[in-house]
Each structure stands twice: as structure tokens, then as C-alpha cells.
KETORPA-198866 format. One line per 3 residues: their letters; for each residue x, y, z of N, C-alpha, C, CB. Coordinates in Angstrom, 2 decimals, decimal comma. Glycine has a CB too. Layout:
REM residues N
A> X:Y:Z:X:Y:Z:X:Y:Z:X:Y:Z; ...
END
This chain:
REM residues 90
MAG> 0,89:-0,95:0,26:0,09:-0,37:0,22:1,38:0,98:0,04:-1,05:-0,65:1,37; 0,62:2,13:-0,90:1,17:3,60:-0,80:0,97:3,79:1,10:-0,03:4,95:-1,99; 2,67:4,55:1,23:2,20:5,41:2,69:2,85:3,92:3,90:-0,29:5,83:2,80
ETD> 3,11:2,91:3,56:4,30:2,13:4,31:5,25:2,67:4,72:4,89:1,28:3,72; 5,95:2,40:5,90:6,52:2,65:6,63:7,67:2,18:6,52:6,04:2,53:7,42; 9,09:2,74:5,93:10,41:1,77:5,82:10,40:1,41:7,05:11,89:2,36:5,37
AHH> 10,21:1,52:8,42:10,56:0,81:9,51:9,94:-0,70:9,66:10,19:1,64:10,61; 8,71:-0,56:8,50:8,16:-2,03:8,76:8,07:-3,16:7,35:6,52:-1,78:9,40; 8,46:-2,14:6,59:8,75:-2,82:5,18:10,17:-2,26:4,52:7,44:-2,45:4,09
PLT> 11,26:-2,97:4,83:12,76:-2,11:4,62:13,17:-2,89:3,03:14,28:-2,53:6,25; 13,20:-1,93:2,06:13,69:-2,20:1,00:14,57:-3,46:0,94:14,26:-1,15:0,65; 14,30:-4,53:-0,08:15,64:-5,52:-0,28:16,62:-5,00:-0,95:15,41:-6,78:-1,01
ARD> 17,79:-5,67:-1,21:18,77:-5,18:-2,06:18,59:-5,27:-3,61:19,91:-5,84:-1,71; 17,17:-6,19:-3,55:16,64:-6,40:-5,05:15,74:-4,74:-5,22:15,36:-8,14:-5,19; 14,85:-4,96:-4,69:13,75:-3,48:-4,56:15,04:-2,11:-4,39:12,38:-3,59:-2,59
RAI> 16,22:-2,30:-4,16:16,96:-1,06:-4,75:17,96:-0,92:-5,84:17,57:-0,55:-3,84; 17,70:-2,09:-6,56:18,43:-2,31:-7,26:17,42:-2,31:-8,50:19,23:-3,36:-6,85; 16,31:-2,43:-8,57:15,03:-2,03:-9,24:14,88:-0,64:-9,86:13,99:-2,16:-8,29
LAA> 15,17:-0,01:-8,32:14,87:1,53:-8,21:15,84:2,47:-8,91:14,86:1,96:-6,75; 17,52:1,38:-8,75:17,97:2,51:-9,83:18,33:1,98:-10,92:19,08:3,39:-9,48; 17,63:0,83:-11,65:17,64:0,46:-12,82:16,17:1,18:-13,53:17,78:-1,16:-12,79
VAA> 15,54:1,99:-12,97:14,24:2,67:-13,30:14,68:4,15:-13,47:13,04:2,46:-12,10; 15,58:4,64:-12,38:15,80:5,96:-12,14:17,20:6,66:-13,34:16,18:5,98:-10,36; 17,87:5,19:-13,95:18,75:5,09:-14,87:18,23:5,28:-16,41:19,35:3,86:-14,62
GGA> 17,01:5,24:-16,32:16,18:5,36:-17,62:15,81:4,33:-18,17:16,73:5,97:-18,59; 15,23:4,31:-19,57:14,86:2,81:-20,19:13,47:2,27:-19,54:16,15:1,62:-19,80; 13,21:2,44:-18,51:11,99:1,56:-17,74:10,78:2,01:-18,29:11,87:1,75:-16,06
ELV> 10,08:1,05:-18,35:8,22:1,13:-18,53:7,70:0,16:-18,24:7,53:1,34:-19,87; 6,40:0,51:-17,86:5,06:-0,12:-17,48:4,07:-0,42:-18,21:4,49:0,48:-16,74; 4,02:-1,79:-17,71:2,70:-1,63:-18,41:1,55:-2,11:-17,39:2,68:-2,53:-19,82
WGS> 0,34:-0,88:-17,31:-0,11:-0,53:-16,54:-1,68:-0,71:-16,42:0,37:0,45:-16,53; -1,65:-1,10:-14,96:-2,89:-2,42:-14,46:-2,82:-2,52:-13,05:-2,57:-4,16:-15,07; -3,50:-3,20:-12,30:-3,75:-3,99:-11,02:-2,91:-4,12:-10,19:-4,07:-5,13:-11,14
EPD> -1,62:-4,71:-11,14:-0,45:-5,32:-10,82:0,47:-5,31:-12,25:-0,79:-6,82:-10,20; 0,99:-3,54:-12,21:1,77:-3,49:-13,76:2,55:-4,32:-13,55:2,53:-2,21:-14,35; 3,21:-4,89:-14,99:4,69:-4,88:-15,23:5,68:-4,18:-15,77:4,90:-5,58:-15,67
LYL> 6,77:-4,29:-15,23:8,00:-3,19:-15,55:9,09:-4,09:-16,84:9,10:-2,81:-13,69; 9,07:-3,42:-17,54:10,29:-3,48:-18,48:11,54:-2,38:-18,63:9,69:-3,53:-19,75; 13,05:-3,47:-18,72:13,89:-2,54:-18,49:15,02:-3,14:-19,93:14,45:-2,52:-16,67
DGR> 14,96:-1,73:-20,09:15,34:-1,83:-21,77:14,98:-3,18:-22,17:17,05:-1,60:-22,19; 13,29:-2,81:-22,15:12,71:-3,82:-23,93:11,88:-5,46:-22,92:15,11:-4,72:-25,56; 12,89:-5,21:-22,20:13,17:-6,65:-21,32:12,19:-6,87:-20,16:14,72:-6,65:-20,60
CCS> 11,29:-7,60:-19,74:10,42:-7,54:-19,10:11,47:-8,26:-17,36:9,03:-8,40:-20,01; 11,32:-7,59:-16,73:11,53:-7,82:-15,11:11,67:-8,77:-14,92:10,69:-7,55:-14,19; 12,50:-9,58:-14,08:12,48:-11,11:-13,91:11,56:-11,04:-12,68:14,08:-11,94:-13,66
DQA> 11,63:-10,18:-11,22:11,10:-10,05:-10,22:9,86:-8,76:-10,37:12,23:-9,90:-9,28; 8,48:-9,34:-10,52:7,14:-8,68:-10,93:6,85:-8,67:-9,42:5,96:-9,56:-12,08; 6,73:-9,17:-8,35:6,54:-9,62:-7,32:7,13:-8,17:-6,56:7,17:-11,10:-7,15
AVH> 8,64:-7,68:-6,82:9,05:-6,61:-6,09:8,95:-5,59:-7,02:10,36:-6,74:-5,47; 8,58:-5,27:-8,08:7,89:-4,71:-9,16:6,55:-3,93:-8,55:7,53:-5,90:-10,25; 5,55:-4,55:-8,37:4,22:-4,77:-7,74:4,39:-3,90:-6,02:3,92:-6,77:-7,64
RLV> 5,21:-4,51:-5,20:5,52:-3,88:-4,00:6,23:-2,60:-4,03:6,20:-4,72:-3,28; 6,95:-2,44:-5,06:7,33:-1,22:-5,38:6,57:0,00:-5,65:7,92:-1,39:-6,23; 6,10:-0,53:-6,47:4,55:0,68:-7,10:3,30:0,83:-5,81:3,39:-0,34:-8,91
RRG> 3,03:-0,73:-5,23:2,00:-0,23:-4,32:2,39:1,02:-3,42:1,62:-1,36:-3,43; 3,77:0,48:-3,22:4,31:1,62:-1,65:5,03:2,98:-2,34:5,93:0,64:-0,32; 4,47:3,23:-3,76:4,49:4,47:-4,12:6,00:5,14:-4,84:4,05:5,12:-2,85
LIA> 6,75:3,91:-4,73:8,13:4,15:-5,32:8,37:4,22:-6,28:8,90:3,56:-5,15; 7,70:3,59:-7,56:7,72:3,96:-9,02:6,33:3,80:-9,58:8,74:3,06:-9,84; 6,15:4,76:-10,46:4,99:5,24:-11,34:5,04:5,30:-12,68:4,66:6,42:-11,05
PAT> 4,00:5,20:-13,25:3,73:5,83:-14,57:4,31:7,13:-14,86:2,38:5,99:-14,74; 5,50:7,63:-15,94:5,83:9,06:-15,99:4,85:10,13:-16,17:6,68:9,23:-16,95; 3,96:9,29:-17,41:2,65:10,14:-17,69:1,07:9,66:-17,61:2,79:10,56:-19,04
ACA> -0,11:9,85:-17,51:-1,04:9,20:-17,00:-0,92:8,30:-18,47:-2,46:10,08:-16,45; -1,79:7,16:-18,14:-1,92:6,32:-19,10:-3,32:5,24:-18,55:-0,36:5,60:-19,34; -3,47:4,43:-19,86:-5,08:3,68:-19,79:-4,30:2,48:-19,61:-6,37:3,69:-21,31
VGH> -5,06:1,26:-18,64:-4,93:0,16:-18,28:-4,72:-0,83:-19,55:-5,98:-0,06:-17,45; -3,49:-1,26:-18,99:-2,93:-2,26:-20,33:-1,64:-1,84:-21,12:-4,10:-2,30:-21,56; -1,93:-0,22:-21,27:-0,66:0,32:-22,41:0,50:0,68:-21,38:-1,13:1,96:-23,52
RVA> 1,45:0,22:-22,49:3,64:0,62:-21,86:3,25:1,94:-22,13:5,65:-0,04:-23,14; 3,79:2,32:-20,86:4,12:3,87:-20,65:5,55:3,92:-19,92:2,87:4,68:-19,64; 6,74:5,20:-19,90:7,51:4,83:-19,51:7,60:5,30:-17,85:8,37:5,09:-20,41
ATV> 8,56:4,68:-16,96:8,23:4,43:-15,48:9,44:5,54:-14,69:8,46:2,50:-15,01; 9,47:5,67:-14,51:9,96:7,09:-13,25:9,84:6,63:-12,04:8,96:8,59:-13,16; 11,02:7,04:-11,19:11,08:7,07:-9,50:10,44:7,84:-9,22:12,21:7,31:-8,73
TAA> 9,79:7,63:-8,60:8,63:9,14:-7,60:10,10:9,99:-6,36:6,58:7,84:-5,84; 9,24:10,72:-6,22:10,20:11,45:-4,99:10,32:10,85:-3,80:9,75:12,78:-4,54; 9,59:9,70:-3,43:9,37:9,06:-2,38:10,53:7,55:-2,62:7,61:8,83:-2,29
GQS> 10,65:7,29:-3,99:11,28:6,66:-4,46:12,92:7,05:-4,45:10,65:6,55:-5,47; 12,93:8,51:-4,70:14,03:9,25:-5,15:14,73:9,76:-3,44:13,41:10,68:-6,37; 14,00:9,79:-2,46:14,53:10,13:-1,12:14,89:8,46:-1,02:13,32:10,98:0,17
QLA> 13,92:7,45:-0,79:14,86:6,13:-0,58:16,10:5,89:-1,25:14,19:4,99:-0,90; 16,26:6,35:-2,57:17,71:6,15:-2,95:18,83:6,88:-2,82:17,77:6,01:-3,98; 18,51:7,81:-2,43:19,61:8,90:-1,46:19,72:8,01:-0,37:18,97:10,64:-0,86
GVL> 18,89:7,91:0,55:19,26:7,39:1,81:20,12:6,26:1,36:18,03:6,98:2,75; 19,59:5,47:0,53:20,91:4,51:0,57:21,82:4,79:0,04:20,88:3,38:0,15; 22,48:5,49:-0,97:23,92:5,96:-0,92:24,52:6,80:-0,24:24,25:6,34:-1,81
ASA> 23,68:7,47:0,98:24,39:8,32:1,51:24,86:7,13:2,96:23,46:9,90:1,75; 23,91:6,02:3,04:24,90:5,26:3,79:25,70:4,64:3,76:24,74:4,79:4,24; 25,81:4,40:2,21:26,83:3,70:1,67:28,48:4,06:1,67:26,39:3,61:0,48
END
């Protein structure tokens, strides 16, 4: 769910890797209740992690889109904050 706190749901290494890949560009979502993520045209192998990141509001479509359409993906402000926290602690 959007708004989940990090204390109760910390990001996994895979979550952080997916966020970084989306932030790097070339990511697309096929929007729906359980959106699918494509990185450089290839389907992300951990769609469960993608669903979790979208539900938490860390990844979103870059523009408004209809269900079933493929659209550029972006890391939200909350996702950027998560990435910045990871980089600061590294």
C-alpha cells in the first residue's frame, strides 16, 4: 500500500536494484492493477518486487496512461528519497 513505512517494510537489495535501474532510464510499465516492468525492453524477472514498489508509491508511470498500455516508468519523489538514503549510508 502507498504510505507504508520503511521501518515496517525495509527495501531489499533487489528493491534497491530495481529502483536504481528505473532511475537510470529506459524503464516502462504496462499499467494495471499489478503493473509489469520492462527494463530496456526486457521484462523484469521479479514482478512481485515491482508490484511492491508500485504499491509503496516508489515507482509510477511517468505520464497518465490507460490500463494495459505501456508507458515510461519513473522513480517518484518517495523513491528518490529512498535511493538517496541508500547512497548516503553506503
